[in-house]
NULOSE-251163 format. One record per residue (C-alpha): residue in one letter; x, y, z; chain. Coordinates in steps of 0.25 Angstrom, whole numbers. Last residue first. Layout:
<nodes>
NODE nutor    xx    yy    zz marba
NODE     A     X     Y     Z     A
...
</nodes>
This chain:
<nodes>
NODE nutor    xx    yy    zz marba
NODE     X   190     7  1067     A
NODE     X   190     0  1054     A
NODE     X   193   -13  1053     A
NODE     X   202   -26  1047     A
NODE     X   201   -38  1061     A
NODE     X   193   -39  1074     A
NODE     X   198   -46  1086     A
NODE     X   205   -58  1093     A
NODE     X   211   -54  1103     A
NODE     X   226   -56  1106     A
NODE     X   236   -57  1118     A
NODE     X   250   -54  1111     A
NODE     X   265   -57  1118     A
NODE     X   277   -57  1113     A
NODE     X   287   -69  1117     A
NODE     X   297   -64  1127     A
NODE     X   314   -65  1123     A
NODE     X   325   -72  1126     A
NODE     X   321   -87  1119     A
NODE     X   320   -96  1132     A
NODE     X   317   -85  1143     A
NODE     X   309   -76  1133     A
NODE     X   298   -89  1132     A
NODE     X   298   -94  1147     A
NODE     X   295   -79  1154     A
NODE     X   288   -72  1142     A
NODE     X   278   -87  1139     A
NODE     X   279   -88  1153     A
NODE     X   272   -76  1156     A
NODE     X   264   -75  1145     A
NODE     X   255   -89  1148     A
NODE     X   255   -86  1164     A
NODE     X   245   -71  1161     A
NODE     X   237   -83  1149     A
NODE     X   233   -92  1160     A
NODE     X   223   -87  1165     A
NODE     X   217   -80  1151     A
NODE     X   218   -94  1145     A
NODE     X   227   -93  1132     A
NODE     X   224   -94  1119     A
NODE     X   239   -94  1113     A
NODE     X   246   -89  1099     A
NODE     X   260   -93  1095     A
NODE     X   268   -82  1091     A
NODE     X   279   -78  1081     A
NODE     X   291   -90  1077     A
NODE     X   292   -98  1065     A
NODE     X   277   -98  1065     A
NODE     X   267   -95  1053     A
NODE     X   257   -91  1061     A
NODE     X   253   -94  1079     A
NODE     X   260  -103  1085     A
NODE     X   253  -110  1094     A
NODE     X   244  -109  1107     A
NODE     X   230  -115  1114     A
NODE     X   224  -116  1127     A
NODE     X   237  -111  1137     A
NODE     X   241  -118  1148     A
NODE     X   255  -117  1150     A
NODE     X   264  -125  1145     A
NODE     X   255  -124  1133     A
NODE     X   260  -110  1131     A
NODE     X   272  -111  1135     A
NODE     X   274  -124  1124     A
NODE     X   269  -116  1113     A
NODE     X   277  -102  1117     A
NODE     X   289  -113  1115     A
NODE     X   284  -119  1102     A
NODE     X   283  -105  1097     A
NODE     X   297  -104  1103     A
NODE     X   303  -114  1098     A
NODE     X   297  -113  1084     A
NODE     X   283  -120  1075     A
NODE     X   282  -121  1060     A
NODE     X   284  -134  1062     A
NODE     X   272  -139  1054     A
NODE     X   270  -151  1062     A
NODE     X   277  -150  1074     A
NODE     X   276  -132  1077     A
NODE     X   266  -130  1070     A
NODE     X   258  -144  1074     A
NODE     X   262  -139  1087     A
NODE     X   253  -126  1089     A
NODE     X   243  -130  1078     A
NODE     X   240  -141  1091     A
NODE     X   240  -130  1100     A
NODE     X   232  -122  1092     A
NODE     X   222  -133  1093     A
NODE     X   224  -135  1107     A
NODE     X   217  -123  1112     A
NODE     X   208  -119  1100     A
NODE     X   203  -133  1107     A
NODE     X   205  -124  1121     A
NODE     X   195  -114  1116     A
NODE     X   183  -122  1115     A
NODE     X   172  -111  1111     A
NODE     X   165  -121  1102     A
NODE     X   166  -112  1091     A
NODE     X   182  -110  1096     A
NODE     X   183  -123  1095     A
NODE     X   177  -126  1083     A
NODE     X   187  -117  1074     A
NODE     X   198  -121  1083     A
NODE     X   194  -137  1077     A
NODE     X   194  -130  1062     A
NODE     X   207  -124  1066     A
NODE     X   212  -137  1072     A
NODE     X   206  -145  1059     A
NODE     X   217  -137  1048     A
NODE     X   229  -136  1059     A
NODE     X   229  -152  1058     A
NODE     X   228  -153  1040     A
NODE     X   240  -142  1041     A
NODE     X   251  -148  1051     A
NODE     X   249  -162  1049     A
NODE     X   252  -154  1034     A
NODE     X   266  -149  1038     A
NODE     X   268  -164  1043     A
NODE     X   267  -168  1032     A
NODE     X   274  -160  1022     A
NODE     X   287  -162  1035     A
NODE     X   283  -178  1034     A
NODE     X   286  -179  1018     A
NODE     X   273  -182  1011     A
NODE     X   266  -196  1007     A
NODE     X   268  -204  1016     A
NODE     X   258  -195  1022     A
NODE     X   250  -195  1016     A
NODE     X   241  -203  1022     A
NODE     X   240  -197  1033     A
NODE     X   238  -184  1026     A
NODE     X   226  -186  1020     A
NODE     X   221  -192  1035     A
NODE     X   226  -177  1040     A
NODE     X   219  -170  1032     A
NODE     X   221  -163  1019     A
NODE     X   209  -153  1013     A
NODE     X   218  -142  1022     A
NODE     X   231  -144  1017     A
NODE     X   229  -138  1001     A
NODE     X   222  -143   988     A
NODE     X   223  -158   991     A
NODE     X   232  -167   986     A
NODE     X   236  -177   998     A
NODE     X   249  -173   992     A
NODE     X   249  -162   988     A
NODE     X   242  -157  1000     A
NODE     X   253  -162  1005     A
NODE     X   264  -154   996     A
NODE     X   256  -139   998     A
NODE     X   257  -140  1014     A
NODE     X   275  -144  1012     A
NODE     X   273  -131  1003     A
NODE     X   267  -123  1013     A
NODE     X   276  -128  1024     A
NODE     X   289  -125  1017     A
NODE     X   284  -113  1012     A
NODE     X   281  -105  1029     A
NODE     X   296  -112  1031     A
NODE     X   301  -105  1023     A
NODE     X   316  -107  1022     A
NODE     X   326  -101  1031     A
NODE     X   314   -97  1043     A
NODE     X   316   -83  1052     A
NODE     X   313   -86  1065     A
NODE     X   303   -78  1072     A
NODE     X   303   -76  1085     A
NODE     X   295   -66  1095     A
NODE     X   289   -79  1102     A
NODE     X   277   -70  1100     A
NODE     X   266   -75  1111     A
NODE     X   251   -71  1105     A
NODE     X   241   -75  1115     A
NODE     X   226   -76  1114     A
NODE     X   217   -74  1126     A
NODE     X   207   -85  1133     A
NODE     X   195   -82  1143     A
NODE     X   183   -81  1132     A
NODE     X   192   -86  1119     A
NODE     X   181   -76  1110     A
NODE     X   185   -81  1096     A
NODE     X   174   -84  1090     A
NODE     X   173   -93  1073     A
NODE     X   176   -82  1063     A
NODE     X   172   -89  1050     A
NODE     X   182   -89  1037     A
NODE     X   181   -92  1020     A
NODE     X   194   -91  1015     A
NODE     X   191  -103  1006     A
NODE     X   207  -111  1006     A
NODE     X   212  -102  1020     A
NODE     X   199  -104  1027     A
NODE     X   198   -92  1037     A
NODE     X   195   -96  1053     A
NODE     X   192   -84  1059     A
NODE     X   194   -81  1073     A
NODE     X   182   -72  1082     A
NODE     X   183   -61  1092     A
NODE     X   185   -51  1084     A
NODE     X   184   -51  1069     A
NODE     X   198   -52  1058     A
NODE     X   193   -54  1043     A
NODE     X   204   -44  1042     A
NODE     X   215   -48  1050     A
NODE     X   212   -62  1050     A
NODE     X   208   -60  1033     A
NODE     X   225   -54  1034     A
NODE     X   231   -64  1041     A
NODE     X   222   -77  1033     A
NODE     X   227   -71  1019     A
NODE     X   240   -80  1020     A
NODE     X   254   -72  1017     A
NODE     X   264   -71  1005     A
NODE     X   271   -61  1012     A
NODE     X   277   -51  1001     A
NODE     X   273   -38  1006     A
NODE     X   266   -33   996     A
NODE     X   258   -43   986     A
NODE     X   256   -53   996     A
NODE     X   256   -43  1008     A
NODE     X   246   -38  1002     A
NODE     X   240   -49   997     A
NODE     X   237   -53  1009     A
NODE     X   231   -39  1013     A
NODE     X   222   -37  1002     A
NODE     X   217   -53  1004     A
NODE     X   212   -47  1018     A
NODE     X   204   -38  1011     A
NODE     X   199   -44  1002     A
NODE     X   192   -54  1009     A
NODE     X   187   -43  1019     A
NODE     X   180   -37  1008     A
NODE     X   184   -24  1000     A
NODE     X   173   -15   998     A
NODE     X   174    -7  1012     A
NODE     X   172     7  1004     A
NODE     X   184     4   997     A
NODE     X   193    16  1003     A
NODE     X   194    16  1016     A
NODE     X   188     3  1019     A
NODE     X   197    -4  1009     A
NODE     X   206     3  1015     A
NODE     X   206     1  1029     A
NODE     X   203   -13  1027     A
NODE     X   214   -16  1017     A
NODE     X   224    -7  1027     A
NODE     X   219   -15  1040     A
NODE     X   221   -26  1034     A
NODE     X   235   -24  1028     A
NODE     X   242   -22  1041     A
NODE     X   234   -32  1050     A
NODE     X   238   -42  1038     A
NODE     X   252   -35  1043     A
NODE     X   252   -38  1057     A
NODE     X   247   -51  1055     A
NODE     X   250   -57  1070     A
NODE     X   261   -65  1068     A
NODE     X   267   -59  1078     A
NODE     X   277   -51  1071     A
NODE     X   271   -39  1073     A
NODE     X   260   -36  1085     A
NODE     X   249   -31  1079     A
NODE     X   248   -17  1087     A
NODE     X   246    -8  1071     A
NODE     X   248     3  1068     A
NODE     X   244    14  1055     A
NODE     X   244    25  1049     A
NODE     X   240    26  1035     A
NODE     X   233    39  1026     A
NODE     X   227    35  1014     A
NODE     X   231    35   996     A
NODE     X   219    28   990     A
NODE     X   215    13   989     A
NODE     X   203     7   980     A
NODE     X   200    -7   977     A
NODE     X   202   -12   963     A
NODE     X   208   -25   969     A
NODE     X   223   -20   967     A
NODE     X   219    -8   975     A
NODE     X   216   -17   987     A
NODE     X   229   -25   985     A
NODE     X   237    -9   982     A
NODE     X   233    -3   998     A
NODE     X   233   -17  1003     A
NODE     X   248   -17   998     A
NODE     X   250    -6  1002     A
NODE     X   246    -9  1015     A
NODE     X   258   -17  1019     A
NODE     X   268   -11  1008     A
NODE     X   269     0  1019     A
NODE     X   275   -10  1030     A
NODE     X   285   -14  1021     A
NODE     X   290     0  1020     A
NODE     X   294     3  1004     A
NODE     X   279     8   997     A
NODE     X   273     4   988     A
NODE     X   268    12   978     A
NODE     X   272     4   967     A
NODE     X   259    -3   966     A
NODE     X   251     8   965     A
NODE     X   245    15   978     A
NODE     X   254    27   982     A
NODE     X   263    26   997     A
NODE     X   269    35  1010     A
NODE     X   273    25  1022     A
NODE     X   276    31  1034     A
NODE     X   284    22  1043     A
NODE     X   284    20  1062     A
NODE     X   281     7  1061     A
NODE     X   270     6  1068     A
NODE     X   265    18  1066     A
NODE     X   264    15  1052     A
NODE     X   261    27  1043     A
NODE     X   254    27  1031     A
NODE     X   253    38  1017     A
NODE     X   245    29  1006     A
NODE     X   245    38   993     A
NODE     X   236    41   983     A
NODE     X   230    52   989     A
NODE     X   218    57   996     A
NODE     X   224    56  1009     A
NODE     X   211    45  1014     A
NODE     X   214    42  1029     A
NODE     X   220    27  1035     A
NODE     X   221    22  1050     A
NODE     X   227    12  1052     A
NODE     X   226     0  1065     A
NODE     X   233   -14  1060     A
NODE     X   228   -22  1074     A
NODE     X   230   -32  1085     A
NODE     X   216   -36  1092     A
NODE     X   216   -50  1086     A
NODE     X   213   -54  1070     A
NODE     X   208   -70  1071     A
NODE     X   216   -81  1061     A
NODE     X   209   -94  1062     A
NODE     X   216  -101  1047     A
NODE     X   210  -112  1040     A
NODE     X   217  -121  1030     A
NODE     X   219  -120  1014     A
NODE     X   234  -124  1019     A
NODE     X   240  -109  1016     A
NODE     X   231  -106  1028     A
NODE     X   235  -116  1034     A
NODE     X   249  -113  1038     A
NODE     X   242  -108  1055     A
NODE     X   226  -113  1059     A
NODE     X   227  -107  1072     A
NODE     X   222   -92  1082     A
NODE     X   227   -85  1069     A
NODE     X   232   -71  1074     A
NODE     X   227   -58  1067     A
NODE     X   232   -44  1067     A
NODE     X   221   -36  1067     A
NODE     X   216   -22  1058     A
NODE     X   211    -8  1059     A
NODE     X   207     3  1053     A
NODE     X   205    16  1058     A
NODE     X   202    31  1049     A
NODE     X   208    43  1045     A
NODE     X   213    55  1055     A
NODE     X   217    69  1052     A
NODE     X   231    73  1049     A
NODE     X   239    62  1040     A
NODE     X   254    61  1049     A
NODE     X   250    66  1061     A
NODE     X   237    61  1063     A
NODE     X   238    48  1059     A
NODE     X   249    47  1070     A
NODE     X   239    50  1080     A
NODE     X   228    43  1072     A
NODE     X   237    27  1074     A
NODE     X   240    30  1089     A
NODE     X   230    34  1093     A
NODE     X   225    21  1084     A
NODE     X   235    12  1091     A
NODE     X   231    17  1104     A
NODE     X   217    14  1103     A
</nodes>
């Protein structure tokens, strides 16, 4: 509630009488990493950390918006040449432009927004911002006529065309489609999705943010993508989604050791996502945890996108008897996501803080998350 009150006070002092509130969520991905560009499955959920905004039509052609967190104000028109200079405001401008390009309507409005999605922890605060404004402008000016998938694509296109980030659809999808107590299996090839129950009684989901980000000279993301594409081509399939371990083994002599390792991870990860879905339907969180550890091992050894700090946090989780733990996100820094029994939570967090600080000179940041609803009107 305090987020809402803070926004409301700021809105009133800047723009007078109040508007309508909207929110959209950050996200976690339980399992299914680096599978999106290989035509596989991802398994995200929206979380209880949001970007919230108050909006009101202002009867002009101008957008006036204030960010409480950045303490910055932007004003811009709705034509392509009106792009604001501030990078944060370009997310909102991009959403407006992408709606207009699709034949939707956007008029001038006033807005104030703030959030509690931790920045830099890989929880997709940018997707939450895009989804919040896409949902709000669809509701305010288009009578809700733009479907949810299009709202997710509007967020994705904003990243591509206005923010210079060539991202997949998962973050925006999770932010728009999130449902309390459910994770979503998204098929990145067909865009079909299914909800799976996730209400782990007796367990908590906890993120340990290493607060490190290793800047790498080359683009490891692109190199791994190229590896996967080379192997798919050699196996005669469109993407590794259609490859099996048998096919990979049969072609092992014709591909480099590095390409083999990359493809092995992706093929095995596809199966792990499906195993986790079955386990959740059965309420079997122990299997979910085992698959999370296997994913970490694969990301660390085969895909080589981990780093010493994340491997160390994963080792601490294992030592403390944590049910499941793995790197979350692209790698080279950021968070581990951990499925922890309630009674082990305190000793685990305490040990992680103490041991990590002793080794690296700073504590990891700790975030408990609950699987919650996505974009909505409040």
